[in-house]
C-alpha positions in Angstrom: 0.0 -0.1 0.0 3.1 2.0 0.9 4.4 1.5 -2.7 0.9 2.2 -4.3 0.4 5.7 -2.4 4.3 6.9 -3.1 3.7 5.6 -7.4 0.0 8.0 -6.9 2.1 10.8 -5.5 4.9 10.8 -7.6 2.3 10.2 -10.7 -0.1 13.3 -9.4 2.2 15.9 -7.7 -0.9 18.2 -6.9 -2.1 15.7 -4.4 0.7 16.9 -1.5 0.8 20.6 -2.9 -3.0 21.2 -1.3 -1.8 19.9 2.3 -4.3 18.4 4.4 -8.0 19.1 4.9 -8.9 19.7 8.1 -10.0 16.2 9.2 -7.5 14.3 8.2 -5.1 16.9 10.1 -7.5 16.5 12.9 -7.6 12.5 12.9 -3.6 11.9 12.4 -2.8 14.1 15.1 0.7 13.7 16.2 1.1 10.7 13.8 2.2 13.1 10.4 5.9 13.4 11.7 5.3 16.4 14.3 5.7 20.1 13.5 9.2 21.7 11.6 10.6 24.6 12.3 13.8 26.6 11.8 15.3 28.3 14.8 18.6 30.5 15.5 19.3 29.0 18.8 23.2 29.4 19.6 23.5 31.7 16.6 22.9 28.3 14.1 20.5 27.8 12.0 18.8 24.4 13.2 16.0 22.5 12.0 13.5 21.0 14.1 10.8 18.1 14.0 8.4 17.0 16.6 10.3 19.4 18.8 13.7 17.2 18.2 17.0 18.4 16.4 17.5 17.2 13.0 19.9 19.0 11.6 22.1 22.1 11.7 24.3 24.5 8.7 26.8 26.4 9.7 26.4 29.3 6.5 25.5 32.3 8.2 22.8 32.9 5.9 19.9 31.0 4.0 17.3 32.0 1.6 13.5 31.5 2.6 9.8 32.2 1.2 7.5 33.6 3.4 4.3 32.2 2.9 1.9 33.2 5.7 2.8 35.6 8.9 0.9 36.5 12.0 -0.4 39.8 11.8 0.7 40.8 15.4 3.1 39.8 17.3 3.0 37.9 20.6 4.2 38.3 24.0 5.3 35.5 26.5 6.2 36.1 30.1 7.7 33.1 32.3 8.3 33.7 35.9 10.6 30.6 36.2 13.8 30.8 34.4 14.3 28.6 31.4 16.3 25.7 31.8 17.6 24.0 28.9 14.9 21.1 28.2 12.8 21.7 30.7 8.7 22.1 30.0 7.7 25.2 31.7 4.1 27.0 31.8 4.3 30.6 31.0 2.6 32.8 33.5 0.9 35.4 31.4 0.6 35.5 27.7 -0.9 37.6 24.8 -1.3 36.7 20.8 -1.6 40.1 19.7 1.0 41.8 22.0 -2.6 44.3 23.2 -3.8 42.2 26.1 -3.5 38.9 27.8 -5.6 36.2 26.4 -8.5 35.4 27.9 -7.1 32.1 29.2 -4.4 33.4 31.4 -5.1 32.6 35.0 -3.7 35.7 36.6 -2.8 38.5 34.1 0.0 40.6 35.0 -1.9 43.8 33.8 -5.3 44.5 31.8 -2.8 45.6 28.5 0.6 44.7 27.5 1.2 48.3 27.2 0.6 49.2 31.0 2.7 45.6 32.1 5.8 46.3 34.2 6.7 43.2 33.0 6.7 44.6 28.9 9.3 47.4 30.3 12.7 47.4 29.1 14.8 46.6 32.3 12.0 44.4 33.6 14.0 41.6 32.7 18.0 40.6 32.4 20.5 42.2 30.3 18.2 45.5 30.2 15.7 43.4 28.1 11.8 43.3 28.8 11.0 40.2 30.9 7.9 39.9 28.9 9.3 38.5 25.8 7.7 39.3 22.7 7.9 37.6 19.3 6.6 37.4 15.7 5.1 33.9 14.0 5.9 33.1 10.6 5.9 30.4 7.9 8.2 29.8 5.6 9.9 27.1 2.7 13.0 27.0 1.1 13.0 28.6 -2.1 14.7 25.2 -4.5 11.2 23.4 -2.8 8.5 25.6 -2.4 6.2 22.3 -2.2 8.0 20.9 0.3 7.8 21.5 4.1 6.2 24.3 5.6 8.4 25.8 8.5 7.7 27.6 11.7 10.1 30.5 12.3 9.8 32.2 15.0 11.7 35.8 15.4 12.7 37.3 18.7 12.4 40.9 19.3 15.7 41.5 18.4 15.3 40.3 14.9 11.8 42.0 14.4 12.6 45.7 15.5 15.6 47.8 14.9 17.2 49.9 11.8 18.5 49.3 8.4 22.0 48.2 8.2 23.8 48.0 4.9 20.6 46.8 3.2 20.0 44.5 5.6 16.5 45.1 7.7 15.0 43.7 11.1 12.0 41.7 9.8 9.0 44.6 10.6 11.2 47.1 8.8 11.6 44.6 6.1 8.4 43.9 5.5 7.8 47.6 5.6 10.3 48.1 3.0 8.6 45.8 0.6 5.1 47.3 1.0 6.5 50.6 0.3 7.5 49.7 -3.0 4.3 47.7 -3.5 5.7 44.1 -3.2 4.3 41.4 -1.6 6.5 39.1 0.8 5.5 35.7 -1.0 6.5 37.5 -4.0 10.3 37.4 -3.2 12.9 35.0 -1.7 14.4 36.5 1.1 17.8 36.2 2.7 17.9 36.1 6.8 21.6 36.3 7.5 23.0 36.5 11.4 23.7 39.9 12.3 27.3 39.2 13.4 28.0 42.2 15.4 25.1 40.9 17.8 26.1 39.8 21.3 22.6 37.1 21.0 21.5 35.4 18.0 19.7 38.2 15.6 18.8 37.6 12.2 18.4 40.4 9.6 16.8 40.3 6.1 17.1 41.4 2.6 16.0 40.4 -0.8 17.7 37.8 -2.8 15.5 37.0 -6.0 12.1 36.9 -7.2 9.6 34.0 -6.7 9.2 32.3 -9.9 5.8 33.0 -11.8 5.3 28.7 -12.0 5.9 28.8 -8.2 3.2 31.2 -7.1 0.0 29.0 -7.5 2.1 26.0 -5.3 3.1 28.6 -3.0 -0.7 29.8 -2.7 -1.8 26.2 -1.6 1.0 26.5 0.8 -0.4 29.5 2.4 -3.7 27.7 3.2 -2.1 24.8 4.5 -2.7 23.6 8.3 1.1 23.9 8.6 1.0 27.6 7.7 -1.8 27.8 10.0 -0.3 26.2 12.9 3.3 28.2 12.4 1.5 31.3 13.0 -1.2 30.3 15.6 0.5 30.8 19.2 0.3 27.8 21.5 1.1 27.8 25.2 2.2 25.0 27.3 -0.1 24.2 30.1 1.0 22.2 32.8 -1.9 20.3 33.9 -2.2 19.3 30.0 -1.0 16.0 28.3 2.5 15.7 27.5 3.0 16.6 23.9 5.2 18.3 21.7 7.0 21.2 23.5 5.1 24.3 22.6 7.1 27.1 24.5 7.3 30.0 22.6 10.6 30.0 21.1 12.9 32.1 19.1 13.4 30.0 16.4 14.7 32.8 13.0 24.0 40.0 4.7 24.9 40.7 2.0 22.1 41.5 -0.7 21.7 39.7 -4.3 20.3 41.0 -7.4 16.7 41.3 -7.7 16.6 39.0 -11.1 17.8 36.1 -9.0 15.5 33.2 -8.5 16.4 29.5 -7.8 19.8 30.3 -6.1 22.4 27.5 -6.6 23.5 28.7 -3.3 20.0 28.0 -1.3 20.4 24.6 -3.3 23.6 24.2 -1.4 21.8 25.1 1.9 19.5 22.4 1.6 22.5 19.6 1.2 24.5 21.1 4.1 21.6 19.9 6.8 24.0 18.2 8.9 22.6 14.2 9.6 21.8 14.0 12.9 20.8 10.5 14.7 
C-alpha cells in the first residue's frame, strides 16, 4: 500500500501541494511526523521536527520564502527562568501583544502596554521580562512544495534599524510594502548579524519568486502547517504531554533582484547535517 501511494503521489504531485484538509489533520494528530521549524538557537540555523533537532547548517545566511505571517507579534512572560530541555508553563501571554489572552489564569496587567513586565529593564540584560516574538511560516526556495516550517523571530530580529541594505523583520516587510511588493513574491535572505551579542537575524531581498511557483505557494499558505505556524500555543502544566509549545525564538549581503532559484539555496539544503 505504501508503494502504491508513493507511485500515486509521484504521478499526481498536486495531491501533496494543497496539504491536509481539516478532517484529515485532526484525525491524524501527532502521527504526521511532527511540527517542523527553523531555529536560530546558538547563532546557528537549526531544523527541528517534532521538538527534536534533526539538522544544522554552519552558513551565516540562508534563503527562504514567507508563505504566511501572523498579523501581530505575541508576548510571553515566564516567572521561572528557562532551563534547557525543561517544559515550563508561562505565567502570562498575549496572542496580539495588546491584551492578555482570556485563558491566562492571573494576568499581569489588563493591557500589555501598561504591564511592568513589558518595560525594558524588567528582565535580564536590560531587556523586557515579557518576551515579544513574531510567528511566520516559510518554505525553501528550491522546494516550494516541500515542508512548511515555523520561523518564530525574537524581538531583536523584529525591530530596529536598516544596516547596509539589511533590515529587521518588520522594517523589511514595511520596505517591501513601500515598493508595493508582497513578501511572498520575493526570495528573502536571512543572515545572522555578527555584531550582535545574542542570536539575531536580518533580512534582505535575494531574488524573485518564479511565476510557476506562485500557485504552489498560494496553496502552501492555506495549509494546516502554515496556519499552525502562525498560531500561538502555550504549554500548560495540567495538559497531557505532547510536543513542546513554549514560544521560542526559532529565526548579509544582498543579491540581485533578478535571481530566482539560486544555487546557493540548493547548497543550503545539502548542508543540513544529519543527526541520529
